[in-house]
N, C-alpha and C positions, 0 to 999 in steps of 0.2 A: 816069617813072621806070620802066625796064624792068627787068623781076625775073625771075633765073634762078636754077632749084632748084640746092641743097647743102645736105647735110647736115650744117647749122650745130648742130643740137641736139645733137652729139656731143661739143661744144668745153665747154660748160658740164656734158654728164652724166657723162664721166670722173671730173672731181675729185668729182663728188657720190657716184660709186659708191667713190672712194676715201675718202670722208667715213663712208659707210655700213660701209663693211668694217672701217674703223679703230674707227668709232664702236660695233659691235655685237658684235664678235669678237674686239678690241684686246686687251681687260683679258686676258682669257682666254690669247691667245697671245701676248703678253708674259710672263704668267708661267711659260708653258711653254719657249716658243723663243725667248724673250729678241726684243730689240729688233728686229732686220733682218726679221725676217717681218711688221714695222708698218710702216718706212720704205720699203722697197722697193716696194709695191704705192701709196704715200701718195706718192711722189717719181714714180715711172713715169708713173701715171697723168696727172698734172697735166705733162708733158713731152710726151707723147703728146697731149695737148690741145692742148701749141703747137705741133706737127707740124701737125696737123689744121687749125688757126689760120693758117700760114704758107702751106699748100695753097689755102686758101680765098683768102688775098690775093693769090697768085699768078695765079689764075683768076680773081678778081676786077682785076687788075692790065690782064689780057688781054683785059679785055671792053671793053664802050665806057664813055664817062665819066660817063654818067647811068646806069649799071647798079648792080644790087645784088643779092647773091645771098638766095634766099628759102627758111624752112624753116617749114611750117605741121605741127606736130606734132599739136593736136586743134583740137574745137572748144570753148570754154571758156563764152561768154554768147553768149545771143542772144534780144533781147529788141526787140521791133519791129523797126525798120530797122537796129539797133544789134546789129554782129557782132561778137565780140572773139573769138580765137583765141591761144589758145597758139603763138606766131609766133614765129619769131628771121630779123632781116634785118641783115645786114653789107653797109653801103656804106661808102665811104672815110673816114668820119669813127671809127665802131664799129670798121672794122679796125684804125686805129693803137690804138684802146684796147682791143683784143680782144690785139694783140700783144703790148703794154706789161703786162698783167695778166699773160698765159700765162708770157713772156717773166721778167720781173723775179719775178713769182710762182715759178716754178717755180725759178730759180736762190735763192731764199728758202728754198724746202723743203730743198735739196741743203744750204745752210749748217745749217739746222735739226739736222740729221742730228746733226754735232759740239756743236753748241751745247748742244742738248736730253738729249745722254749721260746715262744713266743716272738722269732723269726718272722719278720712279714714275707720272705721268702721260704720260708718253712718248705712249703711244696715243692718250689725250684729244686735246693737242696736235695730233697730226698730223691727228686727225678733225676738229678747230675749223678749223684751217688751210684742207682739203681743202673743207670745207663754204664757207669764206669767198670763195675762188676761186671756188666754185659762184655763191654768190650773187652776186658782183661783176660775172661774164659772163653773168647772166642779166639783170641791170641794162644792159649795154653793148649787148648783142645783142638786148634784146625789142624787137621791133616798134610796141609800143603801150604807154602808160600804164600801165595796169592791172597787165601782167606785168613793167615795167619797175618800178614800186611795190614786186611781191614780192621781187626784187632789193635793191632801195631797204630795205625792212626787214631780208631777209635779210643785209646787211653792217652794219646797225645792231645785230641779235640776234648775231654774231658776232663783232663788239668786245666785248660785254658778257661775250661766255663767255671771250675770249682775253684781254681787258684784266685780268680779274679770276681767271685763270687759276690763280695760286697764291692761292687764294679764303680760305684758313688763316689768310692775315694781314689783318686788319680793313681794313687801309687800302688793300689789293690790291680788296677786294670792294668798298668804298666808290668808289674810281675807277672801276671797270666800272658800277656804278648811276649814279655821274656821268654819264657819258659816255651809257649809255641814254636816263637822264630830259631832258640838254641836246638830243639827237636829238629824242626824241617832241614836242619844242618845233618844232623846222625840220619834222617829219612833219606835223604838223599843218596848217603851212602850203602845203605840197605840196598834201594833201587837197582844201583848201579851195578854192586855185587851181586844182586839176581840174576839180571841182564847177563852178565859175564859168566854167571855159572851155565846157564841157559845154552849162551851159546859155545861156550866149552866143550859140554857134554855133547853139544849135536856134532861138533866137528871132530871129537877125539877118534882117532882112527882104532877098529877091529882088529886082533890078531887072530887071522885065519888059519895059521900054519898049525901043526901037530896035532893031538886026538881034539875033535871037538869036545870030549867029554870033560876035556881039562879046561873047560870054559867056566866050568862052575865049581866052585870049591867043594871039598867034603863040607859035611854038616859038623859042625863043632870047631873045624878049623880055623886059622889067623883069617884067612878072607871070606870067611863065610858069608852069602848072601841072605838077605832075610828074602822069603818069596813069600809071595801074595797067594793065601788059600782062598781062590772064588768060589769055591763050593759054599763059603756061609753066606748067609743071608745079608744082601746090600751089600757082599764085600766087590768091590771092582773086577773084572774077567781080565785074564790077559789079553785076550784082544780089543779092548777097550781101553789097557793102558798104553800099548803098544808095544808088550813084551814079548820080546822073541828071543828064542834061544838062551833065558834067564834074565836077560837086563833089556830095558825099555831103550828106543834109541834117546830120548830124552825127557823128561819128568819135571814138575815141577811138585811132586809130591814126596814127603821126606823119606819113607820108605823105600820109594823105588832111586831116588837120588843116589841114597845110600848103596843099593844094590848096582847102580852103574858104577859108583867108587870102586866098591870093593870087588867088580868083576873083574877074575885075572886076564881077560881078552881085552880089555878096555884101561885098566888102571894104568899100565905104564902110559898110554898115550893119552890119558887126562895129565898124571904129575910132569910129565914130559914139556907138555903145552907151556909157552911162555907167553907175556904180555908186557911192553913196555920195558923188554930185559930182565923182568921176575918170572919168577914160577904162576903160572894161573892160580892155583890152589893158593898161593901167600895172597897174591893181591887180590882174591873172591874173599879170602878170610879178616883180612886188613878192612875191604870194605864193610864187610859184616862187624864189624868190631867198632867203624868208626859208628854205626846205625846202634850199636849195644851203648857205645861210650856216651850218645846223646843221651839215649831211655835211661839209663842207668849210672848217669852223672860224674863220669870219666876225664881227666885232664884231655883234651882241654875245653871239652863241653861240658863241665860240671855247674859253670855259674849260675842256672836256672833254678838249681835245687835249695839251695837255702832262701833264696826268695819265693819260694813256694809257701812257705808261713804267711803270706799274705791271708790267704784263704782262712776257713773256721779250722781250729784245729783235729777236730774228726779227720777233714781231708788231709791234713798231713799225715795223718796216722795212716792213714789208706795208701796216700801214695808211697810214703815212705817206708811202710813195713808190708803192706799184703799187694800190690798192684805195681803201679807203672816200673816204680825203678828196677824190680827183680825180672821187667822183659829182657834187659840185655844180658843179665846171666843165663838166665834162662835160654836165648837164643844161642848162647855160644856153647851152650851144654846140648842142646838139642843138634849141634852140627858140629859134635866131636868128633865123625869121623873123618871131616873135613880138616879142622884146625891140628887133629892131632897128627896130619900126613903133612906137615909144615912146621919145622922147626922154628921159622924166624917168627911167622905168624904168632907160634905159642909164647915166643920170647916177649916179643910186644906185648903180647895181653898182660904176661906175668910182671914185665918192668912197669907197664902202666897202671896196675892194679897197685903196686907196692909204693910208686910214686904218691899216688892217690891218697894209698891210707894213710903216708905219713904226712901228707903236704894237708889234708882237711885237718887232719888230727891236732898239729898245730897251731890251727885258725882256731879250732875248737877249745882254747885253752885261756884264750882272755875273752871269750865273748860273754855279755852280760843278759842277755835278751835269752830266756830260757828256751824257746822253741829254736831258738839260731843255734846253740850249741848244741842242739839233739839233730840238726840239719845236717851239720858239718861231721857228727858223728854218723850218720848214715851214710852221708859218700866217703868216710874212713871205712865203713864197715864192707860197702859194696866194692872198695879198692881191696880186701881182702878176700871177698869170695871171687873177683877177677884173677886175682894171685894164685888161688886154689886151680881154679878154670887153667890158667894158664902153664901150670906145672904138671898137668895132666891130671889133677886128682877131682875128676868134675861131681862126683859124687859128694865129697868134700866141700865143694862150692853149694851145690843143692843144699846140702846139711844147714851150712852155715845162714844160707837162704832161709831155713825155714824156723833156725831157733832164733835169730836175728828178727823174723818177724813178730816171735812172741815178745822179746823184751824189748822191741821198739815200739809197738804198737802199746803196750804198757806204759812206756816213758813216755811217750807221745800224749796218750789220752790222759796219764798223770798229771802233766803240764799244762795239760788242758784244765783239769781239775784245778789246779793251783789258780791257774789263771781265771777260772769263772769264779773261784774262792776268795779270789784278790780283785775282783769287781774288772776285768780284763786289763789286768796291770800283768806285765810281762816282762820287767826288768827283775833281776834278781837283787839287788841292791835295795828293793823298795820290799822284799819280803823278810824273811827267818822268823822262826818260832813258829813255824806252821806243823812241826812235829803233833802237838799238843791238840792244836786248833784242828788239823786234819790228820789223825791216825792210820785211816786207811789209807788214803793217798800216797802220806809219808813211807807205810811200811812196802808197799807194791814199789813205791817208787825205788826204795833203798834194794829191794830183791831184783829188780828187773837191772838196777845200775851193779849189781855185784853179777849178773848173769853177763852182761856185758863187757865186765871188765876180767872175765874170766876168772872169777872164785872158784875154787875146785867143788865138783858135784855140781854145780850150776849147767845150765844148757850150753851157756858161752863156750866155758872152759873147753867141753869136749870138741867142739868145732872149731874154734880159732887154734887150739893145741893141734890140731889133727892139722891144722891149713898151716901151721908153723914148720911143723914137722915135716910134711910135704916139700915145700918150699927147698928147706935145709938136705931133704934127702933126693933132690931131683938130679936126673941125670939126661935131661932134654934140653934145657935153656942152651942158648949159645953167648956164654958168659964165664968171662973169665972166674974161675971158681963153680960154676954150672947156677945153683940158688945160694949159695952162702949170702952173697952181698944183699938179694932180696930177701932173706928171712931177718937180717939184720934190719933192714928199713922197718919190716913187719911188727919184728919185735918192738923198735922204736915207736912205733904205733900204735902200737900194745899199751905199752906206759903210758902214752899221753892219753888214750882212752879213759887210762883207769883215772889218773889226774881229774880230767877235766869230768867224768861223770860224777865222782865222788867230791870235785868241790862245785858240781850244780848242786847234788844233795847237802851239804852244809849250809850253802849258802844261802838256801831255802826252806829247809825243815829246822835248822837250829839256831841257836841264840835267841834273842829277841824280837818280836814283830817289829819290823822299820815302814812299815805301810804305811804309818800315821806322820812321819816324818820328813821333814825337806830333805835333809840328809845332803845338802847339796847337789841334788841328781834329780831336780824337778821338783814337781808338789806330790806330795802323798794323795793317797786315795783316803784315808782316814777312817775306814770304813775294817771292820773286826773281821777275817776270811771266817769260812764255815764249810763245813764238809758238803762233798757234792751230792746231789742225791741218789738212791739207791742204784737207779736205772745203770747210773756211771760206775758206783763204786763197785758192784757186782761184776759188770763186767772187765775192772782193774784186779780182782779178784782171780779172775779164772785166767787173764793173760799173767798173772803173776805167777802161778799154778803151773804153766806151761813154761816161763822162762825158767823157775826152779827145775823142772820136772821133764822138758821136752826134749833134752841131749839126750836122756837115758836110752833111748833107742839105738844110740849111735855109739858104745861104749867100748875105749879103744882095746883092740885085739891086744895090746902089749900086755893088757890085764889079764890074758887069757880067758877073756868072757866075749861071748858072740856079740857081730856089731849087728845088728838087726836092719839098721839102715842101709849099711854098704850091701848087704845083702839081696835087699828087696832091689836097688838100683845096678847093680852088678850086670842082670842081664841087658840093660836099657844100654849101656859104654860096654858092651863085649866086642862091637866092632873097632876100637880103639884100643884094646887093651894092649895088644901085640907092638904097638906102636910108642908105648910110654915107657922108657927107662926110667930105671933108678939106681941110685948112686949107690946103695948097700951100705951106708955108714954103720949099721949096728945098733943093738937094742938098746946097748949102752948109752950113746948118743941119743937115744931118742927118748930113754928115762932121765938123761941129765938137761934136754930141753924142755923136758915136761917139769922139773922141777925149777929151772929157770922159768919157767912162762909162772908157774904161780908165785914166783919170788917178785918176776914183776908185777903181777897184777895187787898184790900186798905194797910193794912199793910204791905205787900210785896212788893205794887208798890213804897210806901212813902220812905220803906225804900232804894231800888234800885235805886231811883230818888235822894235820900240826898248823897248817897255814889258815884254814877257813872256818874250822870246828867253832861256834858261836861267836864268830868274828870278834875273837881278841886276839888274833896275835896281828902286831902292828908291822910285822913284815911285808904286808903287801902294798898297805897305806905306803908305808915309805918308798919302795920300790916306783909306784906310781910319782910320788910327790920328788923322786930321784931329778936331781939336776945334769948328771952325767948326761952326755947326748950318746954313747953307745946303749946306756940303759932306756932311756926314753925312744931312742929310734927305734929298737929293736921291738917294744911297745908299741908304738905306733904304727911301725911294718904288719905284724901278727895283726894288730888289733881292726887293723884298715886291708885284713884279708890280702897281704903282700900289693895293695893295690892292683889286682888284675882286672875287678872289675872297671875301673878307671883307665886301667891300658886296653884294655876291651873297647870302653866309651870312646876312647880317643883314637886307636886305628880302627878299629870295625867299623862302628857307629858314625862317628864323626867323619871317618874316610870314607865311610859309605855315603854319607850325605852330601862331602865335597865333592866326590867322585860323580854323584849323582847331578850337583849343581854344576861343573864343570862339562859334564856330557851334556845339561840343558842349555849353557851357552855355547857350547860347539853345534848346538841342535837349532838353534835360533841364532844365531851368528855366522855360521859357515854354511849347516845345511840349508837354513832358510833362506841365508844369503845368496848362496848359489841358487837355489830354485826362484829366489826374487829378480837374479841378475838373469838367470834363462828366461824368467817370464819378461822380463824388461827389454831382454835382447829380440824375444818373441813379439812382443806387443810392437818397436821400431820396425821389424822384418816384415812384422802386418801390416804396418803403415803405410811402407815401401811397396807392397804388395797392392794394397790399396790405391795408392798413386796409379801404381803401372796398369792397375785393372781398371780405374777410373779415365786415365787420360791416354794410356796405349791402347790396351784391349777393349775399353768400350769405345772412345774416341774412333779406333778404327769398322769397328761392329758400325756405330752411328753415322761414319763416311760413308761405307757403302751403303747404309740403309738411306743415306741422305740420297747419294747418287743415283740409288735404284729409282728413289721418289722421283727424282728428276728427270731420269731418263722414262719413267714411263709418263709423265706428264708431256715427254716430247710424243712419246709415240702415240699418247692419247689423241693428239692432234691428227695425226695419219687416221684414224678410226673414228670417223664423221658422221657415216650411216649415210651419207648423201650421194646419188648414183653418179651425177656430173661433177663432184669432187674426183671421183676415181677416174671415171673418165680421162678427165683432164689430165689426171695424175700418169694413167698410162700412154695416150698421147704424147705428152710432156718425156717419158720415159724412152718411147720409141724413138719420137725426134733426137734425144741425145743419144742413143745408140746408135743410132744411125751415122750422126756425125762421127763419135768414133771410131764407128769403122772405116766410114771413109777417111780418117786423118790416120789411121793405122796402115790402111791399105796402102 
């Protein structure tokens, strides 16, 4: 891979400066100078980041296919042969991500100016939004795992801050905490995957037999390994990276890890390693997918995303469209060379994606909170992206990620416009008739709904149809019939998507306005809605235009037209092309599936129109009022999201609390009891030892001392100092000795 120097660090740096400015000085400036002094820097800096991104992408487009832009800021870690830098890299994959993040994120910032007007936390909101963009840009531009993990954790922190932005309400604070905790579970998988990958690369044996020249594959061959051009300014030298013979010993830099995995001298050794009875690569990929499932809200870690609606609507749009939830899809695409090497991991990713797509889509059928409908729609659409990645269509996953960013941002911001116009009402049963009162919002929402439903020639049609075809034609999956079963699940999810999106449109924008009525659903707000400010509607128009035309850069090759998007990303995924197999089902099957996809979109629209347009059809009300246990049971189960949250609450939340209480009792009654018992035994022993010391040891010592004193007193009588006493004693002793001697003789 050829590296060219470019100041990529400016792209995430500018939003960071906006975050620092608003965060440190915003409160005082807002009190004194009001809101403009906050939002202008907070809006201009992300747009400047977008302009630099466009310049970088233009330079990248003019360079070779295997060229990447590179910027090394400073050295971070140096341990033995491992060198980790704070360095940024833009290849064709990260270029798409950076464009999406900066463009959609900047548009959402402009929209937020009108939506958050007069909020006392205006400065804090824009500080967190800029920080969110900084973290996401670090994540997508990082050239190594460790720097990516900084951005990975950064978006998790920002989601906590923004979802719980209105933290004075308990439910908002709880929602932010829920997102934070669920994401930590996924992050644990990311960390373990990275540790295991590093360990596996370090221990992989090197094949030294044969011609040494065979260690490196021929350029353009199936195992071609990207080589670092150290002659470029700022590029790491081979000596710095530990590269020897074409591949480093181990690394955490993406291009070097790919070099190691694709090196013929070590590839078999890496693929042959096993951990806990499974292949090393499979375990590593599944651990990374756990992290991706946490960030991108896949089964079983999807439960945080619907509750993210607690934050302001621009936050929902930023999280659901451009930043956090796309991180998991990007991670799998970035590690395509690992996932493609494990059919088991690919099967898991594709299966979880398809199941999530259908599962979340069914929940969206009966929701009445307009933002909840869109939230479950996001979970479902992310499932489509993982399905594409799981069948090896990585470029299609990124294509749908991009088109989804356009139409989902438009839908969320459109819902925010409705909520603001209806004085913060979110229940669609209290809306209706808004097409006349909010015409711009209605038209843009309808266009975005057509895009997500997959109507022909809208952006979502091109990306979603390609996903369905790639699933149907997959030859890699370890499933009966390969990908046909997953195609069926995704097709059913697409039908549900079309139905619930147009259901939300007809309930919200057609019929008569129900906000001033009680209607049995609580007290209406009673105020006539109004169109949103221009700062909001202009953004809606731009996003609607992207939702309509954003997919035209990925026209199907089946039509005999060039697919510019696939051509753009082809070099990024070249290393895994030879590992992806097709079932070769033919163009006739592809044309048939495309027609069926269009029929599914139209069927969903027709059913929603028939049941909910103008609120005149009595069938929905009859079904809700039905006394049949089967009907009410199905509705209640789906409406309550299959009681997954309640299950998690009882099993994991309550179970964790009960376990903690049990452990606390064990600690208090058993551990502390044993400690206290040993303390009591110690006190008894010490008392006995004290008695022995006082009465035996001290008694013996005192007796010896007293005897010595008495002996001293006795001896002192002999030492009188009088000469006559000494002479008397000598004489007496002499007489005694004479008598003894006489007697003995």
